[in-house]
C-alpha positions as CSV (number, residue, x, y, z in Angstrom):
1,M,-0.4,-0.1,-0.2
2,Q,1.3,3.3,-1.0
3,Y,-0.1,6.6,0.3
4,V,0.0,9.4,-2.2
5,G,-0.8,13.5,-2.0
6,I,-1.8,15.0,-4.9
7,D,-1.7,19.0,-5.0
8,W,-3.6,19.6,-8.2
9,A,-3.5,23.1,-9.9
10,Y,-4.5,24.5,-13.5
11,R,-1.5,22.9,-15.7
12,H,0.5,20.8,-13.6
13,A,0.2,18.8,-10.7
14,R,2.7,17.8,-7.7
15,W,2.3,14.6,-6.1
16,C,4.0,12.7,-3.2
17,A,4.0,9.3,-2.3
18,I,5.1,7.7,1.1
19,S,5.4,3.7,1.8
20,E,3.6,1.8,4.5
21,H,6.5,2.4,6.7
22,G,6.1,6.0,6.3
23,E,9.2,6.3,4.2
24,L,9.2,8.9,1.1
25,T,9.0,7.0,-2.4
26,A,8.5,9.4,-4.8
27,E,7.7,12.6,-5.7
28,T,7.8,14.9,-8.8
29,T,5.3,17.0,-11.4
30,T,2.9,15.7,-13.8
31,P,0.5,17.4,-16.3
32,A,-3.1,18.4,-14.9
33,D,-5.1,16.3,-17.3
34,E,-6.4,12.8,-17.9
35,Q,-2.9,11.8,-19.5
36,G,-1.0,13.0,-16.5
37,L,-3.3,10.8,-14.3
38,L,-3.0,7.7,-16.5
39,R,1.0,8.0,-16.4
40,L,1.0,8.2,-12.2
41,V,-1.6,5.4,-12.2
42,A,0.9,3.2,-14.5
43,R,3.9,4.3,-12.0
44,L,2.2,3.5,-8.7
45,G,0.0,0.6,-9.9
46,P,-3.7,0.2,-8.2
47,N,-2.6,-0.5,-5.0
48,V,-2.7,3.1,-3.6
49,K,-4.7,5.6,-1.0
50,A,-4.8,9.0,-2.2
51,C,-5.7,12.5,-1.0
52,V,-6.3,15.4,-3.1
53,E,-7.5,19.0,-1.6
54,M,-10.6,20.1,-2.4
55,M,-10.9,22.8,-5.6
56,S,-11.8,23.1,-9.1
57,G,-11.8,19.6,-10.7
58,A,-10.8,17.7,-7.6
59,V,-14.2,15.5,-7.5
60,W,-13.2,14.7,-11.3
61,V,-9.4,13.7,-10.2
62,R,-11.4,11.4,-7.6
63,D,-13.7,9.7,-10.0
64,R,-11.1,9.3,-12.8
65,L,-8.5,7.4,-9.9
66,E,-11.1,5.4,-8.3
67,Q,-12.3,4.1,-11.8
68,A,-8.1,2.9,-11.8
69,G,-8.9,1.0,-8.4
70,W,-7.3,3.8,-5.9
71,Q,-9.2,4.9,-3.1
72,V,-9.4,8.7,-3.0
73,E,-10.4,11.2,-0.2
74,V,-11.0,14.9,-1.0
75,A,-9.8,16.9,1.9
76,D,-11.3,20.1,3.3
77,A,-8.7,23.0,2.4
78,R,-9.6,25.1,5.4
79,K,-9.2,21.8,7.7
80,V,-6.0,20.7,6.3
81,K,-4.7,24.2,7.0
82,A,-6.0,24.3,10.5
83,L,-4.2,20.9,10.9
84,A,-0.5,21.5,9.5
85,P,-0.1,25.5,9.7
86,L,3.0,26.0,7.2
87,A,5.4,28.9,7.1
88,A,6.7,27.9,3.6
89,K,3.5,27.1,1.5
90,T,4.2,25.6,-1.8
91,D,3.5,22.9,-4.2
92,K,5.6,20.6,-2.8
93,V,5.0,21.4,0.7
94,D,1.3,20.8,0.2
95,A,1.8,17.3,-1.7
96,R,3.9,16.1,1.4
97,V,1.1,17.3,3.7
98,L,-1.7,15.4,1.9
99,A,0.5,12.4,1.5
100,T,1.2,12.2,5.6
101,L,-2.4,12.9,6.1
102,A,-2.9,9.9,4.0
103,F,-0.6,7.7,5.8
104,R,-1.8,9.0,9.2
105,D,-5.6,8.4,8.6
106,L,-6.3,12.0,9.9
107,V,-7.6,13.4,6.0
108,P,-10.6,15.8,6.8
109,A,-12.7,14.4,4.3
110,V,-15.5,16.3,2.4
111,W,-18.7,14.8,1.2
112,V,-19.0,14.3,-2.5
113,P,-22.5,13.9,-3.5
114,S,-23.0,11.2,-6.3
115,L,-22.9,12.1,-10.2
116,S,-27.1,12.1,-10.3
117,E,-27.1,14.5,-7.4
118,R,-24.2,16.9,-9.1
119,A,-26.3,16.6,-12.4
120,L,-29.1,17.8,-10.5
121,R,-27.5,20.5,-8.8
122,E,-26.0,21.6,-12.1
123,Q,-29.5,22.1,-13.5
124,L,-30.8,24.2,-10.5
125,K,-27.8,26.3,-10.9
126,R,-28.4,27.0,-14.6
127,R,-32.0,28.1,-13.6
128,A,-30.8,30.4,-10.8
129,H,-28.0,31.9,-13.2
130,L,-31.2,32.6,-15.9
131,I,-33.2,34.1,-13.2
132,R,-30.4,36.7,-12.4
133,L,-29.9,37.5,-15.9
134,R,-33.9,37.9,-16.1
135,S,-33.9,40.0,-13.0
136,S,-31.0,42.2,-14.2
137,A,-32.6,42.8,-17.6
138,K,-36.1,43.9,-16.0
139,N,-33.9,46.0,-13.7
140,R,-32.4,47.9,-16.3
141,G,-35.9,47.9,-18.3
142,F,-37.1,50.1,-15.3
143,G,-34.3,52.0,-14.2
144,L,-34.1,53.5,-17.5
145,L,-37.7,54.7,-17.6
146,S,-37.3,56.1,-13.9
147,Q,-34.9,58.4,-16.1
148,W,-37.7,60.1,-17.3
149,G,-40.2,60.0,-14.3
150,L,-41.7,56.8,-15.8
151,R,-43.0,53.4,-13.6
152,L,-44.7,51.1,-15.9
153,S,-45.0,47.3,-15.4
154,L,-43.6,44.6,-17.3
155,S,-47.0,43.7,-18.9
156,R,-47.8,47.1,-20.0
157,L,-44.5,47.4,-21.8
158,R,-45.6,44.1,-23.6
159,E,-48.5,45.5,-25.2
160,P,-48.5,46.6,-28.9
161,D,-48.8,49.9,-28.2
162,A,-46.0,50.5,-25.8
163,M,-43.7,52.1,-27.8
164,E,-46.3,55.0,-28.7
165,L,-47.0,55.3,-25.1
166,L,-43.3,56.1,-24.4
167,E,-42.8,58.1,-27.1
168,S,-46.0,60.3,-26.2
169,H,-44.3,60.9,-22.7
170,G,-41.4,62.4,-24.3
171,V,-39.1,59.5,-24.4
172,P,-36.5,60.0,-26.9
173,E,-35.7,57.3,-29.5
174,A,-32.3,55.8,-28.1
175,W,-34.0,55.1,-24.6
176,R,-37.0,53.7,-26.2
177,R,-34.9,51.0,-28.0
178,S,-32.6,50.1,-24.9
179,V,-36.2,49.2,-22.6
180,F,-37.5,47.5,-25.5
181,E,-34.1,45.5,-26.0
182,A,-34.3,44.7,-22.0
183,V,-38.1,43.4,-22.7
184,A,-36.8,41.4,-25.4
185,L,-34.2,39.9,-23.4
186,V,-36.7,39.1,-20.6
187,D,-39.2,37.1,-22.8
188,H,-36.1,35.2,-24.4
189,L,-35.4,34.0,-20.7
190,D,-38.8,33.4,-20.0
191,R,-38.9,30.8,-23.0
192,R,-35.7,29.3,-22.1
193,L,-36.6,29.0,-18.3
194,E,-40.1,27.1,-19.2
195,P,-39.1,24.0,-19.9
196,L,-36.6,23.7,-17.2
197,E,-38.9,24.4,-14.7
198,R,-41.1,22.2,-16.0
199,E,-38.8,19.4,-15.7
200,L,-37.3,20.8,-12.1
201,V,-41.0,20.5,-10.8
202,T,-41.6,16.9,-12.2
203,L,-38.5,15.6,-10.5
204,A,-39.4,17.5,-7.3
205,R,-42.9,15.6,-7.1
206,A,-41.0,12.4,-7.5
207,D,-38.6,13.2,-4.4
208,C,-39.7,11.9,-0.9
209,R,-37.5,14.4,0.6
210,V,-39.1,17.2,-1.2
211,Q,-42.6,16.2,0.4
212,L,-41.2,16.6,3.9
213,L,-40.0,20.0,3.1
214,E,-43.1,21.4,1.6
215,S,-44.7,21.2,4.7
216,I,-42.7,24.3,5.8
217,P,-44.2,27.4,5.4
218,G,-42.9,29.1,2.3
219,V,-41.4,26.1,0.9
220,A,-42.5,25.7,-2.9
221,S,-41.4,22.4,-5.4
222,I,-38.2,23.7,-6.5
223,L,-37.2,25.6,-3.6
224,G,-37.9,22.2,-1.6
225,L,-35.9,20.7,-4.3
226,T,-32.6,23.1,-4.2
227,L,-32.7,22.3,-0.2
228,A,-32.8,18.5,-0.5
229,V,-29.9,18.6,-2.7
230,E,-27.7,20.8,-1.0
231,I,-28.3,18.9,1.9
232,G,-27.7,15.7,0.4
233,E,-27.7,12.8,3.1
234,V,-29.1,13.2,6.5
235,A,-27.3,10.5,7.7
236,R,-24.0,12.1,7.5
237,F,-24.9,14.8,10.0
238,A,-24.2,13.5,13.9
239,T,-26.7,16.0,15.8
240,A,-29.8,17.2,14.2
241,R,-28.1,21.1,15.7
242,K,-25.2,20.6,12.9
243,L,-27.8,20.1,10.4
244,V,-29.7,23.1,10.9
245,G,-26.7,25.1,10.9
246,Y,-25.9,23.4,7.6
247,S,-28.6,24.1,5.8
248,G,-30.3,27.4,7.8
249,L,-33.6,25.4,7.7
250,T,-34.8,27.5,10.8
251,P,-38.0,29.6,10.1
252,S,-37.7,33.0,11.7
253,V,-39.5,33.6,15.0
254,R,-41.5,37.5,16.0
255,Q,-41.3,37.8,19.4
256,S,-43.3,40.5,21.6
257,G,-43.5,39.9,25.4
258,E,-44.8,36.4,25.8
259,S,-45.9,35.9,22.8
260,S,-44.1,34.9,19.5
261,R,-44.9,33.9,15.6
262,T,-43.2,31.4,13.8
263,G,-43.0,32.8,9.9
264,R,-41.1,31.7,6.7
265,L,-37.8,30.9,6.7
266,S,-35.1,33.4,6.6
267,K,-31.8,33.3,5.0
268,A,-30.0,34.0,8.4
269,G,-32.5,31.4,10.5
270,S,-33.4,32.4,14.0
271,H,-30.9,34.1,16.1
272,P,-30.4,33.4,19.8
273,A,-31.7,36.8,20.5
274,L,-35.0,36.3,18.7
275,G,-36.1,33.2,20.7
276,G,-33.9,30.1,18.7
277,G,-32.4,27.9,21.5
278,R,-33.6,26.3,24.5
279,G,-36.5,27.2,26.3
280,G,-38.0,29.3,23.4
281,P,-39.2,33.2,23.4
282,A,-40.8,32.9,26.8
283,R,-37.5,32.2,28.7
284,L,-35.6,35.0,27.1
285,A,-38.4,36.9,28.0
286,R,-38.2,36.0,31.6
287,V,-34.3,36.4,31.8
288,Q,-33.3,39.2,29.4
289,P,-35.3,42.1,28.0
290,L,-35.1,42.1,23.7
291,A,-34.8,45.9,24.1
292,P,-32.0,47.0,26.7
293,P,-32.0,50.5,27.8
294,L,-29.9,52.7,26.1
295,P,-26.4,53.7,27.6
296,R,-27.7,57.2,28.4
297,R,-30.4,56.2,29.8
298,Q,-28.6,53.8,31.9
299,A,-26.2,57.0,33.2
300,A,-29.0,58.8,34.1
301,Q,-30.7,56.0,36.3
302,R,-27.0,55.4,37.7
303,Q,-26.9,59.0,38.6
304,D,-30.3,59.2,40.1
305,Q,-29.5,56.2,42.4
306,R,-26.2,57.9,43.6
307,R,-28.3,61.3,44.7
308,Q,-30.9,59.0,46.5
309,V,-28.1,57.1,48.6
310,G,-26.2,60.5,48.9
311,G,-29.7,61.9,50.6
312,G,-30.1,65.0,49.5
313,P,-29.0,67.9,47.3
314,Q,-25.1,68.3,46.7
315,G,-24.2,71.7,47.5
316,P,-20.9,73.0,49.3
317,D,-21.9,71.9,53.0
318,S,-22.2,68.7,51.8
319,R,-18.5,68.7,49.9
320,L,-17.5,70.6,53.1
321,A,-18.3,68.1,55.4
322,R,-16.6,65.2,53.1
323,C,-13.3,67.1,53.7
324,S,-13.1,68.0,57.1
325,P,-13.1,64.8,58.7
326,E,-13.2,66.3,62.5
327,A,-16.5,68.0,62.0
328,S,-19.4,66.6,64.0
329,P,-22.6,65.6,62.0
330,S,-24.7,67.7,64.6
331,S,-22.7,70.8,64.2
332,L,-22.5,70.5,60.6
333,A,-26.7,70.1,60.1
334,A,-26.8,73.2,62.5
335,H,-24.4,75.3,60.2
336,A,-26.3,74.1,57.1
337,A,-29.6,75.3,58.6
338,L,-28.2,78.6,59.6
339,S,-26.9,79.3,55.8
340,R,-30.2,78.8,54.7
341,Q,-32.1,81.1,57.2
342,A,-29.4,83.9,56.8
343,P,-29.5,86.2,53.5
344,R,-26.2,86.1,52.1
345,S,-24.8,89.6,51.3
346,P,-24.7,90.7,47.8
347,W,-21.3,91.1,46.2
348,P,-19.9,93.5,45.8
349,P,-21.1,95.1,49.6
350,N,-22.8,97.9,49.3
351,G,-22.6,99.4,52.8
352,P,-20.3,101.3,54.2
353,A,-16.7,100.2,54.5
354,V,-15.4,98.8,57.9
355,N,-12.0,100.4,58.9
C-alpha cells in the first residue's frame, strides 16, 4: 500500500508518495490532465490510497482515480490548513502534507454527492443563473424608465402600443430602443426557463424529501428540491443542530412579550436573541429584555441612584462635610440650617466700609 498526496493545479499537479512504513518513495510533477493521471496510475499501480485537496476539478480527479482502483479522499482545504499550519506553503510542501495525512488516516474528508445529485444541482444552478440574468434585464428596463419619470409594469411594456406610449411621454428614441431590448431579453429568458422549470417540478414531485420539506411554510417544489440537493444525505450529520446549522432551515421567529409567531424561512435563520435555542421566546423574555435601555438612559439611572444614596442635594455643605473629617454631624447640620435661613450679603458690598 502506498499513500499519495496530490496538489492539483490548472497546468500541472505535484504529487508525493509514501510507503506503508512512512518513507518517502517518490515525488515529482505531472500534467494536470487525463494523460497525467494515466501516467501516475501506470507508475504507482492500483494499490494506492490518495488524498487530493478540495478545489475546482478535485471531484473529477477522484472519479478518474477511483475508476483505476485507487482509494481517493477529498480533503477540506480549510481544515487541512488548520491541521498543518506551514510557514512556507508551496506545491511540494502541500503534496507532502496531503500524503502524510493519508498515511496517518487524518484526512478531513468532505462529503461528495453522487453523479446524479451533482447533475441535479447543476440544473438548479443553471436555473438560478437564468433568473439572475432575467432580473438584471428587468431592473435595467425599469431604471431607464425612471430617468424620464415613468413607472410602467412589464406586462404594459409588452402591449403593442407601448412604443407609442413612451413616445407620447417624451422618451427619446435611444432610451425607447434600450427599454424594449431589455423587454425582449426578458421574454427570451422566460422561454428558456419554462421547459427547465417543468422538468424540475416533475423531479421535485417524485422526490420524497421534497414532500417533507413542502410542509414547512414558504417552501415550494423547486425550493424544496434545492434544499434537498444541497443538504444531501441527512445521515452524515451527527446531530440535528449540525443539520440546522448547515442548511439554515430555521424559521424566523417574531416575539412580543410572552407571545411569539413562527414565520417563513429566513436566510440567516432564527437568531438566539429572537427566540432560538432551548427554552423558546418565553424563557428569554423572563431572563433578559429584548430591548435593553440605551447607555444614556443607564447613565441617568445610575446618577439618580447615587443622589438617593447621598441623601439630599449635593451642595457646598455636603462637600465641606466630606473634606473636614473632624467636624461632627450635629454641628454640620446646624451650620447648614443657619446658612439656609440667613440671607447672603450681595457682592460687591454696598454698605460702608469697615475700618
